[in-house]
C-alpha positions as CSV (number, residue, x, y, z in Angstrom):
1,M,-197.0,-152.0,78.0
2,L,-195.5,-152.6,74.6
3,G,-196.4,-151.5,71.1
4,I,-196.3,-148.7,68.5
5,L,-198.2,-145.4,69.1
6,L,-199.3,-143.2,66.2
7,V,-199.5,-139.6,67.3
8,D,-200.9,-136.6,65.3
9,K,-198.6,-133.8,66.6
10,P,-200.3,-130.4,66.7
11,Q,-198.6,-127.2,65.6
12,G,-196.6,-125.2,68.1
13,I,-195.0,-127.9,70.2
14,S,-191.8,-129.9,69.8
15,S,-191.7,-133.6,69.2
16,H,-190.3,-134.0,72.7
17,D,-193.4,-132.1,74.1
18,A,-195.6,-134.6,72.2
19,I,-193.7,-137.5,73.9
20,Y,-194.1,-135.9,77.3
21,R,-197.9,-135.7,76.7
22,A,-198.0,-139.3,75.6
23,R,-196.0,-140.4,78.7
24,R,-198.5,-138.6,81.0
25,A,-201.4,-140.2,79.2
26,L,-200.0,-143.7,79.3
27,G,-198.3,-143.5,82.6
28,I,-195.0,-144.8,81.2
29,R,-191.7,-143.1,80.7
30,K,-190.1,-145.4,78.1
31,I,-191.2,-143.9,74.8
32,G,-189.2,-143.0,71.8
33,H,-190.0,-141.8,68.2
34,T,-188.7,-142.4,64.7
35,G,-188.1,-138.8,63.6
36,T,-188.7,-135.3,64.8
37,L,-191.1,-132.7,63.5
38,D,-190.3,-129.0,63.9
39,P,-192.8,-127.0,66.1
40,L,-194.1,-125.4,62.8
41,A,-195.0,-128.9,61.4
42,T,-197.9,-131.1,62.3
43,G,-198.8,-134.7,61.6
44,L,-197.6,-138.2,62.1
45,L,-195.1,-139.1,64.8
46,V,-194.4,-142.9,65.1
47,M,-193.7,-143.6,68.8
48,A,-192.4,-146.9,70.3
49,V,-193.7,-147.6,73.8
50,G,-191.9,-149.8,76.4
51,D,-189.4,-152.3,75.1
52,A,-190.7,-151.7,71.5
53,T,-188.1,-148.8,71.6
54,R,-185.5,-151.6,70.8
55,F,-187.0,-151.8,67.3
56,L,-186.9,-148.1,66.5
57,L,-183.7,-148.6,64.3
58,F,-185.8,-150.7,61.9
59,L,-188.7,-148.3,61.7
60,V,-186.7,-145.0,61.4
61,T,-185.4,-145.9,57.9
62,E,-188.9,-146.0,56.3
63,P,-189.7,-143.2,53.8
64,K,-192.0,-140.4,54.9
65,T,-194.6,-138.4,53.0
66,Y,-195.5,-134.7,53.6
67,V,-197.8,-132.1,52.2
68,G,-197.0,-128.4,52.7
69,T,-196.9,-124.9,51.6
70,A,-194.1,-122.5,50.6
71,K,-193.7,-118.8,49.7
72,L,-191.5,-118.0,46.8
73,G,-189.4,-114.8,46.5
74,V,-188.4,-114.6,50.2
75,T,-185.6,-116.4,52.1
76,T,-185.3,-116.6,55.9
77,T,-182.7,-117.5,58.4
78,T,-184.4,-120.8,59.3
79,Q,-185.6,-121.7,55.8
80,D,-189.2,-121.5,57.2
81,S,-191.7,-118.8,58.3
82,E,-190.4,-118.8,61.9
83,G,-187.1,-117.2,60.9
84,D,-186.1,-113.6,60.1
85,I,-186.3,-112.4,56.5
86,V,-182.8,-112.5,54.8
87,E,-183.7,-111.4,51.3
88,E,-186.7,-110.6,49.0
89,R,-186.6,-111.1,45.2
90,S,-188.9,-110.6,42.3
91,I,-190.9,-113.7,41.2
92,E,-191.7,-112.2,37.8
93,G,-191.8,-114.9,35.1
94,V,-192.2,-117.8,37.6
95,D,-195.3,-119.8,36.6
96,V,-196.7,-123.2,37.6
97,K,-194.8,-125.0,34.8
98,R,-191.5,-123.6,35.8
99,V,-192.2,-124.6,39.4
100,A,-193.3,-128.1,38.5
101,D,-190.2,-128.6,36.3
102,A,-188.0,-127.4,39.1
103,C,-189.5,-129.8,41.5
104,S,-188.7,-132.7,39.2
105,V,-185.0,-131.8,39.2
106,F,-184.8,-132.8,42.9
107,V,-186.3,-136.2,42.5
108,G,-183.8,-139.0,43.1
109,Q,-180.6,-139.2,45.1
110,I,-179.5,-135.7,45.9
111,E,-176.9,-133.9,48.1
112,Q,-178.3,-131.8,50.9
113,T,-176.6,-129.5,53.4
114,P,-178.2,-129.5,56.8
115,P,-179.5,-126.0,57.8
116,M,-177.8,-124.1,60.7
117,F,-181.1,-124.2,62.6
118,S,-181.1,-128.0,63.1
119,A,-180.2,-130.5,65.8
120,V,-177.2,-131.8,63.8
121,K,-174.0,-131.9,65.9
122,I,-170.6,-130.6,64.8
123,D,-167.7,-131.1,67.2
124,G,-170.3,-132.0,69.9
125,K,-172.3,-128.8,69.5
126,R,-175.9,-128.6,68.2
127,L,-176.1,-126.3,65.1
128,Y,-179.1,-124.5,66.3
129,K,-177.3,-123.4,69.5
130,L,-174.5,-121.9,67.4
131,A,-177.0,-120.3,65.0
132,R,-178.8,-118.6,67.9
133,K,-175.5,-116.9,68.8
134,G,-175.1,-115.7,65.2
135,I,-172.3,-118.3,64.5
136,E,-172.3,-120.1,61.1
137,V,-170.0,-123.1,60.5
138,A,-169.2,-125.2,57.5
139,R,-171.5,-128.2,57.2
140,R,-170.8,-131.4,55.2
141,S,-173.5,-132.2,52.7
142,R,-175.1,-135.7,52.9
143,S,-176.9,-137.9,50.4
144,V,-180.7,-138.2,50.8
145,E,-183.3,-139.6,48.5
146,V,-186.4,-137.8,47.2
147,L,-188.9,-140.3,45.8
148,E,-191.6,-137.8,44.9
149,F,-191.7,-134.0,44.8
150,D,-194.9,-132.7,43.2
151,C,-196.2,-129.2,42.7
152,L,-199.9,-129.5,43.7
153,S,-200.6,-125.9,42.9
154,Y,-198.9,-122.6,42.4
155,E,-200.7,-119.2,42.5
156,S,-199.2,-115.8,43.0
157,D,-196.2,-116.6,45.3
158,T,-197.7,-119.6,47.1
159,L,-196.7,-123.2,46.4
160,E,-198.6,-126.3,47.6
161,F,-196.5,-129.4,47.4
162,R,-196.2,-133.1,48.3
163,V,-192.9,-134.8,48.9
164,T,-191.9,-138.4,49.8
165,C,-188.4,-138.7,51.0
166,S,-185.9,-140.8,52.9
167,S,-185.3,-140.4,56.6
168,G,-183.0,-137.5,57.4
169,T,-184.2,-135.2,54.6
170,Y,-184.9,-131.6,55.6
171,V,-188.0,-130.6,53.7
172,R,-187.5,-126.9,54.5
173,T,-184.0,-127.2,53.0
174,L,-185.5,-128.9,49.9
175,I,-187.8,-125.8,49.6
176,H,-184.9,-123.5,50.1
177,D,-182.9,-125.2,47.4
178,L,-185.9,-125.2,45.0
179,G,-186.1,-121.4,45.4
180,E,-182.4,-121.1,44.7
181,H,-182.8,-123.3,41.6
182,L,-185.6,-121.0,40.4
183,G,-183.4,-118.0,41.2
184,V,-186.0,-116.3,43.4
185,G,-185.5,-117.9,46.8
186,A,-188.2,-119.6,48.9
187,H,-189.1,-120.7,52.4
188,M,-191.5,-123.2,53.9
189,T,-194.7,-121.8,55.5
190,G,-196.4,-125.1,56.5
191,L,-195.8,-128.8,56.7
192,R,-197.8,-131.9,57.6
193,R,-196.4,-135.4,57.7
194,T,-199.2,-137.7,56.4
195,R,-197.3,-141.0,56.2
196,A,-194.3,-142.9,57.6
197,G,-193.6,-146.3,56.1
198,T,-196.9,-148.1,56.2
199,F,-198.4,-145.9,58.9
200,E,-201.0,-143.2,58.1
201,V,-201.8,-140.0,60.0
202,A,-205.5,-140.9,59.6
203,D,-204.9,-143.7,62.2
204,A,-203.1,-141.4,64.7
205,T,-204.4,-139.9,67.9
206,A,-203.7,-136.8,69.9
207,P,-200.7,-137.4,72.3
208,E,-202.7,-136.5,75.4
209,A,-205.5,-138.9,74.3
210,A,-203.3,-142.0,74.0
211,T,-204.5,-145.1,75.8
212,P,-203.2,-148.7,75.9
213,E,-205.8,-149.6,73.3
214,S,-204.2,-147.0,71.0
215,L,-201.1,-149.2,70.7
216,V,-200.4,-151.1,67.5
217,P,-199.0,-154.6,68.3
218,L,-195.3,-154.8,67.5
219,E,-195.7,-157.9,65.3
220,E,-198.0,-156.0,63.0
221,C,-195.5,-153.3,62.5
222,L,-192.6,-155.6,61.7
223,E,-194.5,-158.0,59.3
224,P,-192.0,-157.6,56.5
225,M,-189.2,-158.9,58.8
226,P,-188.3,-162.5,59.4
227,M,-189.0,-163.8,62.9
């Protein structure tokens, strides 16, 4: 069995949980994916099945598109709604134009500091494990690219947005940084990955419903590459 499996991850499970369900459905252990989604997030996971895992390094670099929601005026420990509230600030004077203008500031090559609640390793230790113990360590910023960051709507304290970004970008950190730029703080409340490279979530299946017929032939996924 060999090919690419497009999975629509439900909310509340990890990306590893989604792989476990796909393994059970397909009866094969060798499955990898091109980028994790937090339990809060839903949407497209691109999985490689069988020896197709050897080609993950080519697929993982493709840009990804998300739609989501955020709450302005409140920051949290995890930069999303699953964390504890750190601070609340007034959002007086913030309107849709100010939000849209602020979003445009983050389009392009930007520096981003990984959040403490992330799987990034420092000195061999996962940051989220340190964060759970109340330990915060210095993190080196890294360069990521935001191709699109649009304010779809803003009403009261709720932002609806769409973002297309390079692999390795933390969307919740992007929202956190947007809130700091506006001077009011913000955290992400919902996220859905709709696209990864040429793959669309509309073509994805639930992980537990995967069948051999669900697999996309590898040669179709690597069309831009020379043989």
